[in-house]
All heavy atoms as TSV, in Angstrom:
chain	resi	resn	atom	element	x	y	z
A	1	MET	N	N	102.606	49.907	103.761
A	1	MET	CA	C	102.392	48.856	102.765
A	1	MET	C	C	100.811	48.885	102.548
A	1	MET	O	O	100.038	49.143	103.444
A	1	MET	CB	C	102.741	47.562	103.243
A	1	MET	CG	C	104.238	47.394	103.512
A	1	MET	SD	S	105.284	47.499	102.013
A	1	MET	CE	C	105.258	45.782	101.515
A	2	ALA	N	N	100.441	48.679	101.200
A	2	ALA	CA	C	99.026	48.494	100.998
A	2	ALA	C	C	98.873	47.007	100.444
A	2	ALA	O	O	99.805	46.362	99.986
A	2	ALA	CB	C	98.691	49.449	99.759
A	3	VAL	N	N	97.596	46.654	100.559
A	3	VAL	CA	C	97.293	45.209	100.114
A	3	VAL	C	C	96.491	45.267	98.935
A	3	VAL	O	O	95.616	46.112	98.729
A	3	VAL	CB	C	96.682	44.493	101.352
A	3	VAL	CG1	C	95.264	45.023	101.664
A	3	VAL	CG2	C	96.535	43.067	100.974
A	4	SER	N	N	96.609	44.332	98.019
A	4	SER	CA	C	95.871	44.109	96.931
A	4	SER	C	C	95.454	42.637	96.767
A	4	SER	O	O	96.180	41.754	96.924
A	4	SER	CB	C	96.703	44.553	95.630
A	4	SER	OG	O	95.960	44.130	94.397
A	5	TYR	N	N	94.098	42.534	96.514
A	5	TYR	CA	C	93.534	41.165	96.282
A	5	TYR	C	C	93.185	40.954	94.839
A	5	TYR	O	O	92.333	40.099	94.562
A	5	TYR	CB	C	92.286	41.074	97.142
A	5	TYR	CG	C	92.579	41.176	98.627
A	5	TYR	CD1	C	92.247	42.309	99.273
A	5	TYR	CD2	C	93.207	40.183	99.277
A	5	TYR	CE1	C	92.365	42.472	100.658
A	5	TYR	CE2	C	93.501	40.354	100.688
A	5	TYR	CZ	C	93.071	41.531	101.256
A	5	TYR	OH	O	93.383	41.626	102.682
A	6	ASN	N	N	93.776	41.629	93.959
A	6	ASN	CA	C	93.554	41.408	92.438
A	6	ASN	C	C	93.795	40.030	92.112
A	6	ASN	O	O	93.029	39.455	91.233
A	6	ASN	CB	C	94.306	42.350	91.591
A	6	ASN	CG	C	93.834	43.793	91.732
A	6	ASN	OD1	O	92.747	44.120	92.053
A	6	ASN	ND2	N	94.712	44.761	91.363
A	7	LYS	N	N	94.703	39.354	92.658
A	7	LYS	CA	C	95.134	37.997	92.307
A	7	LYS	C	C	93.938	37.066	92.720
A	7	LYS	O	O	93.677	36.072	92.040
A	7	LYS	CB	C	96.314	37.515	92.996
A	7	LYS	CG	C	97.650	38.078	92.453
A	7	LYS	CD	C	98.842	37.585	93.243
A	7	LYS	CE	C	100.064	38.073	92.526
A	7	LYS	NZ	N	101.309	37.431	93.187
A	8	LEU	N	N	93.301	37.343	93.812
A	8	LEU	CA	C	92.127	36.578	94.254
A	8	LEU	C	C	91.046	36.662	93.223
A	8	LEU	O	O	90.429	35.629	92.843
A	8	LEU	CB	C	91.613	37.127	95.632
A	8	LEU	CG	C	90.281	36.556	96.155
A	8	LEU	CD1	C	90.347	35.042	96.226
A	8	LEU	CD2	C	89.810	37.125	97.422
A	9	TRP	N	N	90.727	37.850	92.742
A	9	TRP	CA	C	89.594	38.021	91.784
A	9	TRP	C	C	89.949	37.275	90.479
A	9	TRP	O	O	89.064	36.706	89.853
A	9	TRP	CB	C	89.245	39.442	91.552
A	9	TRP	CG	C	89.082	40.223	92.889
A	9	TRP	CD1	C	89.727	41.439	93.121
A	9	TRP	CD2	C	88.380	39.868	93.949
A	9	TRP	NE1	N	89.407	41.719	94.471
A	9	TRP	CE2	C	88.526	40.890	94.971
A	9	TRP	CE3	C	87.550	38.821	94.339
A	9	TRP	CZ2	C	87.908	40.783	96.236
A	9	TRP	CZ3	C	87.002	38.733	95.595
A	9	TRP	CH2	C	87.092	39.764	96.479
A	10	LYS	N	N	91.211	37.322	90.010
A	10	LYS	CA	C	91.587	36.622	88.818
A	10	LYS	C	C	91.474	35.154	89.079
A	10	LYS	O	O	90.997	34.376	88.153
A	10	LYS	CB	C	93.052	37.012	88.349
A	10	LYS	CG	C	93.150	38.441	87.893
A	10	LYS	CD	C	94.537	38.825	87.567
A	10	LYS	CE	C	94.594	40.292	87.204
A	10	LYS	NZ	N	95.984	40.730	87.040
A	11	LEU	N	N	91.807	34.577	90.241
A	11	LEU	CA	C	91.678	33.185	90.492
A	11	LEU	C	C	90.348	32.728	90.599
A	11	LEU	O	O	90.038	31.646	90.119
A	11	LEU	CB	C	92.429	32.863	91.927
A	11	LEU	CG	C	92.632	31.480	92.341
A	11	LEU	CD1	C	93.436	30.701	91.347
A	11	LEU	CD2	C	93.341	31.379	93.624
A	12	LEU	N	N	89.424	33.581	91.089
A	12	LEU	CA	C	88.018	33.154	91.178
A	12	LEU	C	C	87.410	33.077	89.627
A	12	LEU	O	O	86.776	32.083	89.353
A	12	LEU	CB	C	87.165	34.249	91.855
A	12	LEU	CG	C	87.295	34.309	93.273
A	12	LEU	CD1	C	86.359	35.378	93.913
A	12	LEU	CD2	C	86.934	32.935	93.995
A	13	ILE	N	N	87.830	33.846	88.774
A	13	ILE	CA	C	87.383	33.760	87.337
A	13	ILE	C	C	88.029	32.493	86.802
A	13	ILE	O	O	87.272	31.697	86.182
A	13	ILE	CB	C	87.957	35.028	86.558
A	13	ILE	CG1	C	87.229	36.235	86.959
A	13	ILE	CG2	C	87.819	34.786	85.087
A	13	ILE	CD1	C	87.827	37.504	86.377
A	14	ASP	N	N	89.334	32.172	87.045
A	14	ASP	CA	C	89.824	30.935	86.564
A	14	ASP	C	C	89.163	29.704	87.087
A	14	ASP	O	O	89.095	28.639	86.436
A	14	ASP	CB	C	91.349	30.797	86.996
A	14	ASP	CG	C	92.232	31.820	86.290
A	14	ASP	OD1	O	91.776	32.406	85.296
A	14	ASP	OD2	O	93.383	32.125	86.694
A	15	LYS	N	N	88.681	29.694	88.273
A	15	LYS	CA	C	87.892	28.599	88.934
A	15	LYS	C	C	86.474	28.741	88.698
A	15	LYS	O	O	85.676	27.869	89.247
A	15	LYS	CB	C	88.283	28.587	90.369
A	15	LYS	CG	C	89.791	28.176	90.646
A	15	LYS	CD	C	90.015	27.910	92.168
A	15	LYS	CE	C	91.395	27.515	92.257
A	15	LYS	NZ	N	91.704	26.042	92.120
A	16	ASN	N	N	85.992	29.548	87.940
A	16	ASN	CA	C	84.601	29.837	87.577
A	16	ASN	C	C	83.705	29.955	88.809
A	16	ASN	O	O	82.637	29.274	89.034
A	16	ASN	CB	C	84.143	28.577	86.699
A	16	ASN	CG	C	82.919	28.909	85.883
A	16	ASN	OD1	O	82.582	30.080	85.587
A	16	ASN	ND2	N	82.058	27.971	85.623
A	17	MET	N	N	84.224	30.817	89.690
A	17	MET	CA	C	83.498	31.052	91.008
A	17	MET	C	C	83.190	32.491	91.015
A	17	MET	O	O	83.825	33.345	90.478
A	17	MET	CB	C	84.311	30.636	92.219
A	17	MET	CG	C	84.496	29.168	92.417
A	17	MET	SD	S	85.624	28.920	93.835
A	17	MET	CE	C	84.571	29.498	95.148
A	18	ASN	N	N	82.112	32.910	91.775
A	18	ASN	CA	C	81.928	34.326	91.978
A	18	ASN	C	C	82.183	34.617	93.470
A	18	ASN	O	O	82.388	33.692	94.193
A	18	ASN	CB	C	80.432	34.666	91.558
A	18	ASN	CG	C	79.335	34.011	92.240
A	18	ASN	OD1	O	79.432	33.725	93.446
A	18	ASN	ND2	N	78.307	33.699	91.513
A	19	LYS	N	N	81.943	35.832	93.833
A	19	LYS	CA	C	82.344	36.200	95.228
A	19	LYS	C	C	81.388	35.583	96.191
A	19	LYS	O	O	81.801	35.281	97.352
A	19	LYS	CB	C	82.225	37.774	95.404
A	19	LYS	CG	C	83.281	38.464	94.655
A	19	LYS	CD	C	83.272	39.963	94.736
A	19	LYS	CE	C	84.304	40.728	94.022
A	19	LYS	NZ	N	84.200	42.127	94.108
A	20	THR	N	N	80.116	35.405	95.837
A	20	THR	CA	C	79.136	34.790	96.772
A	20	THR	C	C	79.497	33.388	97.034
A	20	THR	O	O	79.430	32.917	98.159
A	20	THR	CB	C	77.739	34.830	96.182
A	20	THR	OG1	O	77.383	36.250	96.041
A	20	THR	CG2	C	76.697	34.269	97.073
A	21	ASP	N	N	79.941	32.624	95.936
A	21	ASP	CA	C	80.395	31.243	96.066
A	21	ASP	C	C	81.527	31.219	97.139
A	21	ASP	O	O	81.567	30.361	97.983
A	21	ASP	CB	C	80.926	30.644	94.758
A	21	ASP	CG	C	79.766	30.512	93.737
A	21	ASP	OD1	O	78.628	30.386	94.062
A	21	ASP	OD2	O	80.092	30.498	92.527
A	22	LEU	N	N	82.486	32.097	96.912
A	22	LEU	CA	C	83.653	32.111	97.855
A	22	LEU	C	C	83.200	32.391	99.266
A	22	LEU	O	O	83.682	31.770	100.199
A	22	LEU	CB	C	84.606	33.217	97.413
A	22	LEU	CG	C	85.866	33.423	98.269
A	22	LEU	CD1	C	86.691	32.263	98.337
A	22	LEU	CD2	C	86.615	34.609	97.913
A	23	ARG	N	N	82.279	33.367	99.483
A	23	ARG	CA	C	81.862	33.681	100.737
A	23	ARG	C	C	81.190	32.498	101.529
A	23	ARG	O	O	81.478	32.266	102.718
A	23	ARG	CB	C	80.886	34.849	100.739
A	23	ARG	CG	C	80.357	35.393	101.990
A	23	ARG	CD	C	79.481	36.569	101.942
A	23	ARG	NE	N	78.175	36.243	101.264
A	23	ARG	CZ	C	77.163	35.549	101.961
A	23	ARG	NH1	N	77.314	35.178	103.173
A	23	ARG	NH2	N	76.083	35.292	101.282
A	24	LEU	N	N	80.461	31.834	100.831
A	24	LEU	CA	C	79.647	30.653	101.334
A	24	LEU	C	C	80.600	29.540	101.581
A	24	LEU	O	O	80.591	28.997	102.670
A	24	LEU	CB	C	78.545	30.256	100.466
A	24	LEU	CG	C	77.409	31.337	100.236
A	24	LEU	CD1	C	76.376	30.779	99.255
A	24	LEU	CD2	C	76.720	31.568	101.591
A	25	LYS	N	N	81.485	29.227	100.602
A	25	LYS	CA	C	82.475	28.118	100.825
A	25	LYS	C	C	83.454	28.328	102.018
A	25	LYS	O	O	83.811	27.379	102.590
A	25	LYS	CB	C	83.040	27.704	99.527
A	25	LYS	CG	C	82.065	27.028	98.493
A	25	LYS	CD	C	82.681	26.682	97.234
A	25	LYS	CE	C	81.717	26.061	96.328
A	25	LYS	NZ	N	82.288	25.660	95.131
A	26	ALA	N	N	83.968	29.595	101.946
A	26	ALA	CA	C	84.931	29.963	102.996
A	26	ALA	C	C	84.331	30.332	104.286
A	26	ALA	O	O	85.073	30.633	105.288
A	26	ALA	CB	C	85.878	30.976	102.489
A	27	ASP	N	N	83.037	30.433	104.473
A	27	ASP	CA	C	82.291	30.783	105.622
A	27	ASP	C	C	82.851	32.218	106.189
A	27	ASP	O	O	83.301	32.214	107.335
A	27	ASP	CB	C	82.520	29.694	106.704
A	27	ASP	CG	C	81.474	29.962	107.925
A	27	ASP	OD1	O	80.390	30.532	107.671
A	27	ASP	OD2	O	81.903	29.592	108.963
A	28	ILE	N	N	82.832	33.183	105.194
A	28	ILE	CA	C	83.148	34.559	105.663
A	28	ILE	C	C	81.993	35.430	105.497
A	28	ILE	O	O	81.053	35.159	104.691
A	28	ILE	CB	C	84.408	34.995	104.934
A	28	ILE	CG1	C	84.199	35.086	103.377
A	28	ILE	CG2	C	85.591	34.303	105.266
A	28	ILE	CD1	C	85.192	35.675	102.576
A	29	GLY	N	N	81.976	36.435	106.314
A	29	GLY	CA	C	80.766	37.420	106.225
A	29	GLY	C	C	80.859	38.304	105.135
A	29	GLY	O	O	81.868	38.573	104.406
A	30	THR	N	N	79.656	38.956	104.896
A	30	THR	CA	C	79.544	40.008	103.805
A	30	THR	C	C	80.384	41.241	104.115
A	30	THR	O	O	81.060	41.763	103.170
A	30	THR	CB	C	78.138	40.471	103.603
A	30	THR	OG1	O	77.574	40.884	104.882
A	30	THR	CG2	C	77.248	39.299	103.144
A	31	ALA	N	N	80.576	41.553	105.371
A	31	ALA	CA	C	81.471	42.737	105.703
A	31	ALA	C	C	82.980	42.373	105.337
A	31	ALA	O	O	83.668	43.296	104.800
A	31	ALA	CB	C	81.334	43.084	107.176
A	32	THR	N	N	83.209	41.159	105.543
A	32	THR	CA	C	84.697	40.785	105.184
A	32	THR	C	C	84.899	40.826	103.738
A	32	THR	O	O	85.915	41.211	103.179
A	32	THR	CB	C	84.979	39.352	105.800
A	32	THR	OG1	O	84.799	39.469	107.334
A	32	THR	CG2	C	86.424	38.935	105.472
A	33	LEU	N	N	83.883	40.272	103.046
A	33	LEU	CA	C	83.979	40.256	101.563
A	33	LEU	C	C	84.020	41.670	101.056
A	33	LEU	O	O	84.815	41.949	100.129
A	33	LEU	CB	C	82.720	39.550	100.970
A	33	LEU	CG	C	82.813	39.220	99.494
A	33	LEU	CD1	C	84.025	38.414	99.165
A	33	LEU	CD2	C	81.494	38.543	98.975
A	34	ALA	N	N	83.304	42.569	101.624
A	34	ALA	CA	C	83.384	44.026	101.282
A	34	ALA	C	C	84.749	44.524	101.522
A	34	ALA	O	O	85.282	45.309	100.706
A	34	ALA	CB	C	82.309	44.864	102.054
A	35	LYS	N	N	85.408	44.190	102.617
A	35	LYS	CA	C	86.750	44.570	102.871
A	35	LYS	C	C	87.684	44.184	101.833
A	35	LYS	O	O	88.631	44.923	101.310
A	35	LYS	CB	C	87.211	44.208	104.327
A	35	LYS	CG	C	86.755	44.969	105.393
A	35	LYS	CD	C	87.390	44.415	106.644
A	35	LYS	CE	C	87.103	45.328	107.888
A	35	LYS	NZ	N	87.874	44.870	108.986
A	36	LEU	N	N	87.548	42.928	101.373
A	36	LEU	CA	C	88.413	42.343	100.345
A	36	LEU	C	C	88.206	43.158	99.059
A	36	LEU	O	O	89.146	43.383	98.332
A	36	LEU	CB	C	88.083	40.871	100.042
A	36	LEU	CG	C	88.472	39.892	101.215
A	36	LEU	CD1	C	87.735	38.565	100.977
A	36	LEU	CD2	C	89.930	39.761	101.249
A	37	GLY	N	N	86.959	43.449	98.720
A	37	GLY	CA	C	86.674	44.248	97.594
A	37	GLY	C	C	87.204	45.603	97.520
A	37	GLY	O	O	87.463	46.123	96.478
A	38	LYS	N	N	87.471	46.240	98.742
A	38	LYS	CA	C	88.099	47.512	98.851
A	38	LYS	C	C	89.585	47.500	99.200
A	38	LYS	O	O	90.156	48.472	99.487
A	38	LYS	CB	C	87.401	48.236	99.972
A	38	LYS	CG	C	85.841	48.578	99.749
A	38	LYS	CD	C	85.271	49.221	100.933
A	38	LYS	CE	C	83.783	49.364	100.759
A	38	LYS	NZ	N	83.165	49.931	101.988
A	39	ASN	N	N	90.166	46.272	99.031
A	39	ASN	CA	C	91.687	46.049	99.209
A	39	ASN	C	C	91.994	46.599	100.679
A	39	ASN	O	O	93.033	47.248	100.867
A	39	ASN	CB	C	92.481	46.800	98.256
A	39	ASN	CG	C	92.453	46.059	96.873
A	39	ASN	OD1	O	92.322	44.858	96.901
A	39	ASN	ND2	N	92.398	46.844	95.834
A	40	GLN	N	N	91.130	46.268	101.602
A	40	GLN	CA	C	91.498	46.612	103.001
A	40	GLN	C	C	91.931	45.296	103.654
A	40	GLN	O	O	91.595	44.205	103.320
A	40	GLN	CB	C	90.130	47.044	103.729
A	40	GLN	CG	C	89.628	48.403	103.169
A	40	GLN	CD	C	88.345	48.842	103.821
A	40	GLN	OE1	O	87.661	48.064	104.517
A	40	GLN	NE2	N	87.922	50.061	103.581
A	41	PRO	N	N	92.853	45.446	104.691
A	41	PRO	CA	C	93.302	44.271	105.417
A	41	PRO	C	C	92.180	43.439	106.054
A	41	PRO	O	O	91.248	44.048	106.562
A	41	PRO	CB	C	94.202	44.950	106.571
A	41	PRO	CG	C	94.486	46.281	106.016
A	41	PRO	CD	C	93.294	46.722	105.317
A	42	VAL	N	N	92.392	42.127	106.066
A	42	VAL	CA	C	91.551	41.148	106.769
A	42	VAL	C	C	92.384	40.313	107.549
A	42	VAL	O	O	93.614	40.296	107.393
A	42	VAL	CB	C	90.658	40.391	105.772
A	42	VAL	CG1	C	89.749	41.284	105.038
A	42	VAL	CG2	C	91.487	39.595	104.856
A	43	SER	N	N	91.809	39.496	108.532
A	43	SER	CA	C	92.543	38.662	109.350
A	43	SER	C	C	93.163	37.522	108.611
A	43	SER	O	O	92.713	37.079	107.553
A	43	SER	CB	C	91.747	38.054	110.488
A	43	SER	OG	O	90.826	37.122	109.907
A	44	MET	N	N	94.262	37.040	109.206
A	44	MET	CA	C	94.958	35.848	108.557
A	44	MET	C	C	94.110	34.609	108.603
A	44	MET	O	O	94.141	33.870	107.689
A	44	MET	CB	C	96.167	35.529	109.449
A	44	MET	CG	C	97.054	34.433	108.803
A	44	MET	SD	S	97.599	34.938	107.154
A	44	MET	CE	C	99.209	35.637	107.431
A	45	ASP	N	N	93.182	34.597	109.596
A	45	ASP	CA	C	92.232	33.447	109.503
A	45	ASP	C	C	91.266	33.545	108.230
A	45	ASP	O	O	91.074	32.411	107.622
A	45	ASP	CB	C	91.236	33.491	110.702
A	45	ASP	CG	C	91.942	33.156	111.982
A	45	ASP	OD1	O	92.931	32.473	111.955
A	45	ASP	OD2	O	91.378	33.475	113.055
A	46	VAL	N	N	90.883	34.695	107.862
A	46	VAL	CA	C	90.182	34.730	106.580
A	46	VAL	C	C	91.020	34.344	105.350
A	46	VAL	O	O	90.536	33.651	104.518
A	46	VAL	CB	C	89.692	36.263	106.445
A	46	VAL	CG1	C	89.038	36.442	105.061
A	46	VAL	CG2	C	88.623	36.532	107.498
A	47	ILE	N	N	92.204	34.801	105.305
A	47	ILE	CA	C	93.104	34.486	104.145
A	47	ILE	C	C	93.321	32.891	104.133
A	47	ILE	O	O	93.289	32.303	103.099
A	47	ILE	CB	C	94.470	35.176	104.316
A	47	ILE	CG1	C	94.232	36.676	104.282
A	47	ILE	CG2	C	95.388	34.726	103.205
A	47	ILE	CD1	C	93.686	37.172	102.971
A	48	MET	N	N	93.495	32.293	105.348
A	48	MET	CA	C	93.754	30.869	105.391
A	48	MET	C	C	92.436	30.082	104.944
A	48	MET	O	O	92.542	29.002	104.268
A	48	MET	CB	C	94.090	30.479	106.773
A	48	MET	CG	C	95.564	30.957	107.143
A	48	MET	SD	S	96.213	30.586	108.837
A	48	MET	CE	C	94.998	29.724	109.723
A	49	LYS	N	N	91.299	30.597	105.361
A	49	LYS	CA	C	90.014	29.902	104.777
A	49	LYS	C	C	89.855	30.089	103.393
A	49	LYS	O	O	89.539	29.060	102.746
A	49	LYS	CB	C	88.852	30.659	105.463
A	49	LYS	CG	C	88.557	30.319	106.877
A	49	LYS	CD	C	87.362	31.052	107.392
A	49	LYS	CE	C	87.080	30.890	108.908
A	49	LYS	NZ	N	85.782	31.546	109.302
A	50	ILE	N	N	90.281	31.218	102.792
A	50	ILE	CA	C	90.180	31.391	101.293
A	50	ILE	C	C	91.113	30.414	100.677
A	50	ILE	O	O	90.773	29.772	99.650
A	50	ILE	CB	C	90.344	32.811	100.949
A	50	ILE	CG1	C	89.186	33.688	101.457
A	50	ILE	CG2	C	90.696	32.977	99.433
A	50	ILE	CD1	C	89.520	35.255	101.330
A	51	CYS	N	N	92.337	30.398	101.118
A	51	CYS	CA	C	93.337	29.552	100.580
A	51	CYS	C	C	92.938	27.976	100.643
A	51	CYS	O	O	93.132	27.256	99.598
A	51	CYS	CB	C	94.789	29.760	101.119
A	51	CYS	SG	S	95.499	31.320	100.803
A	52	SER	N	N	92.350	27.600	101.761
A	52	SER	CA	C	91.942	26.351	101.945
A	52	SER	C	C	90.794	25.915	100.868
A	52	SER	O	O	90.857	24.847	100.167
A	52	SER	CB	C	91.363	26.019	103.310
A	52	SER	OG	O	90.897	24.837	103.442
A	53	VAL	N	N	89.831	26.852	100.664
A	53	VAL	CA	C	88.771	26.581	99.775
A	53	VAL	C	C	89.306	26.519	98.319
A	53	VAL	O	O	88.876	25.629	97.511
A	53	VAL	CB	C	87.674	27.709	99.901
A	53	VAL	CG1	C	86.687	27.699	98.676
A	53	VAL	CG2	C	86.928	27.530	101.258
A	54	LEU	N	N	90.254	27.440	97.984
A	54	LEU	CA	C	90.738	27.493	96.501
A	54	LEU	C	C	91.931	26.598	96.331
A	54	LEU	O	O	92.361	26.454	95.140
A	54	LEU	CB	C	91.083	28.904	96.291
A	54	LEU	CG	C	89.899	29.988	96.374
A	54	LEU	CD1	C	90.452	31.340	96.087
A	54	LEU	CD2	C	88.864	29.640	95.388
A	55	GLY	N	N	92.407	25.958	97.407
A	55	GLY	CA	C	93.589	25.112	97.196
A	55	GLY	C	C	94.797	25.776	96.695
A	55	GLY	O	O	95.392	25.319	95.707
A	56	CYS	N	N	95.136	26.904	97.414
A	56	CYS	CA	C	96.218	27.714	96.850
A	56	CYS	C	C	97.028	28.279	98.028
A	56	CYS	O	O	96.772	27.988	99.177
A	56	CYS	CB	C	95.762	28.795	96.088
A	56	CYS	SG	S	94.747	30.018	96.937
A	57	ASN	N	N	97.991	29.067	97.803
A	57	ASN	CA	C	98.827	29.669	98.814
A	57	ASN	C	C	98.524	31.191	98.944
A	57	ASN	O	O	97.898	31.825	98.084
A	57	ASN	CB	C	100.317	29.526	98.479
A	57	ASN	CG	C	100.807	28.073	98.535
A	57	ASN	OD1	O	100.550	27.355	99.417
A	57	ASN	ND2	N	101.446	27.631	97.545
A	58	ILE	N	N	99.006	31.785	99.988
A	58	ILE	CA	C	98.726	33.201	100.284
A	58	ILE	C	C	99.094	34.085	99.061
A	58	ILE	O	O	98.270	34.916	98.703
A	58	ILE	CB	C	99.435	33.718	101.588
A	58	ILE	CG1	C	98.685	32.836	102.796
A	58	ILE	CG2	C	99.308	35.129	101.769
A	58	ILE	CD1	C	99.466	33.112	104.092
A	59	GLU	N	N	100.187	33.848	98.595
A	59	GLU	CA	C	100.730	34.723	97.418
A	59	GLU	C	C	99.848	34.521	96.181
A	59	GLU	O	O	99.961	35.426	95.310
A	59	GLU	CB	C	102.231	34.387	97.137
A	59	GLU	CG	C	102.556	33.081	96.672
A	59	GLU	CD	C	102.929	32.067	97.736
A	59	GLU	OE1	O	102.665	32.376	98.981
A	59	GLU	OE2	O	103.390	31.042	97.428
A	60	ASP	N	N	99.006	33.542	96.094
A	60	ASP	CA	C	98.092	33.385	95.037
A	60	ASP	C	C	96.904	34.256	95.100
A	60	ASP	O	O	96.156	34.375	94.114
A	60	ASP	CB	C	97.653	31.961	94.884
A	60	ASP	CG	C	98.906	30.986	94.535
A	60	ASP	OD1	O	99.865	31.318	93.831
A	60	ASP	OD2	O	98.866	29.830	95.207
A	61	VAL	N	N	96.645	34.811	96.272
A	61	VAL	CA	C	95.381	35.646	96.558
A	61	VAL	C	C	95.691	37.012	96.821
A	61	VAL	O	O	94.715	37.860	96.759
A	61	VAL	CB	C	94.401	34.969	97.491
A	61	VAL	CG1	C	93.962	33.592	97.135
A	61	VAL	CG2	C	94.948	34.825	98.890
A	62	MET	N	N	96.824	37.325	97.363
A	62	MET	CA	C	97.021	38.706	97.739
A	62	MET	C	C	98.467	39.008	97.493
A	62	MET	O	O	99.326	38.305	97.345
A	62	MET	CB	C	96.773	38.916	99.159
A	62	MET	CG	C	97.538	38.083	100.192
A	62	MET	SD	S	97.190	38.514	101.927
A	62	MET	CE	C	97.893	40.119	102.117
A	63	GLU	N	N	98.775	40.429	97.423
A	63	GLU	CA	C	100.104	40.864	97.472
A	63	GLU	C	C	100.258	42.216	98.253
A	63	GLU	O	O	99.213	42.936	98.301
A	63	GLU	CB	C	100.609	41.046	95.968
A	63	GLU	CG	C	99.893	42.055	95.209
A	63	GLU	CD	C	100.285	42.057	93.741
A	63	GLU	OE1	O	101.553	41.756	93.476
A	63	GLU	OE2	O	99.533	42.377	92.832
A	64	LEU	N	N	101.415	42.437	98.728
A	64	LEU	CA	C	101.683	43.653	99.468
A	64	LEU	C	C	102.255	44.695	98.446
A	64	LEU	O	O	103.249	44.280	97.770
A	64	LEU	CB	C	102.525	43.532	100.641
A	64	LEU	CG	C	101.926	42.648	101.771
A	64	LEU	CD1	C	103.029	42.445	102.872
A	64	LEU	CD2	C	100.704	43.282	102.282
A	65	LEU	N	N	101.801	45.878	98.428
A	65	LEU	CA	C	102.293	46.919	97.559
A	65	LEU	C	C	102.995	48.083	98.273
A	65	LEU	O	O	102.377	48.471	99.332
A	65	LEU	CB	C	101.191	47.436	96.757
A	65	LEU	CG	C	100.333	46.414	95.909
A	65	LEU	CD1	C	99.273	47.160	95.238
A	65	LEU	CD2	C	101.205	45.757	94.789
A	66	PRO	N	N	104.031	48.535	97.876
A	66	PRO	CA	C	104.645	49.683	98.656
A	66	PRO	C	C	103.761	50.924	98.461
A	66	PRO	O	O	103.162	51.135	97.439
A	66	PRO	CB	C	106.061	49.884	97.931
A	66	PRO	CG	C	105.831	49.247	96.562
A	66	PRO	CD	C	104.803	48.151	96.794
A	67	VAL	N	N	103.691	51.739	99.500
A	67	VAL	CA	C	102.932	53.037	99.378
A	67	VAL	C	C	103.928	54.111	99.116
A	67	VAL	O	O	104.998	54.233	99.742
A	67	VAL	CB	C	102.306	53.348	100.772
A	67	VAL	CG1	C	101.647	54.710	100.707
A	67	VAL	CG2	C	101.292	52.152	101.045
A	68	GLU	N	N	103.676	54.787	97.998
A	68	GLU	CA	C	104.607	55.862	97.592
A	68	GLU	C	C	104.470	57.124	98.352
A	68	GLU	O	O	103.179	57.518	98.628
A	68	GLU	CB	C	104.411	56.159	96.039
A	68	GLU	CG	C	104.762	54.986	95.239
A	68	GLU	CD	C	104.509	55.342	93.719
A	68	GLU	OE1	O	104.430	56.517	93.366
A	68	GLU	OE2	O	104.607	54.421	92.910
A	69	ASP	N	N	105.443	57.730	98.828
A	69	ASP	CA	C	105.343	58.959	99.540
A	69	ASP	C	C	105.292	60.097	98.622
A	69	ASP	O	O	106.017	60.092	97.573
A	69	ASP	CB	C	106.547	59.142	100.487
A	69	ASP	CG	C	106.577	58.167	101.603
A	69	ASP	OD1	O	105.520	57.761	102.036
A	69	ASP	OD2	O	107.678	57.782	102.014
A	70	ASN	N	N	104.454	61.061	98.820
A	70	ASN	CA	C	104.306	62.220	97.983
A	70	ASN	C	C	105.061	63.416	98.638
A	70	ASN	O	O	104.481	64.522	98.766
A	70	ASN	CB	C	102.883	62.544	97.735
A	70	ASN	CG	C	102.219	61.572	96.940
A	70	ASN	OD1	O	102.821	61.009	96.073
A	70	ASN	ND2	N	100.893	61.346	97.020
A	71	VAL	N	N	106.263	63.169	99.014
A	71	VAL	CA	C	107.073	64.226	99.682
A	71	VAL	C	C	107.863	64.998	98.720
A	71	VAL	O	O	108.464	64.537	97.835
A	71	VAL	CB	C	107.997	63.687	100.817
A	71	VAL	CG1	C	108.676	64.690	101.575
A	71	VAL	CG2	C	107.039	62.897	101.800
């Protein structure tokens, strides 16, 4: 499975926030923010902080995508 945070970026636009605002309000590091930007897995604690700041649920900020096999 692959992870996508495209929903998070769309939600930030809807809430008129940028990535730096999110980082500061959710108290997450720059390395974690970089992982989010690269669609890499982050801890559940980070996801919970983001959801708390944005007032949303997990499915509002991320989704799991199937990985296609090239066999």
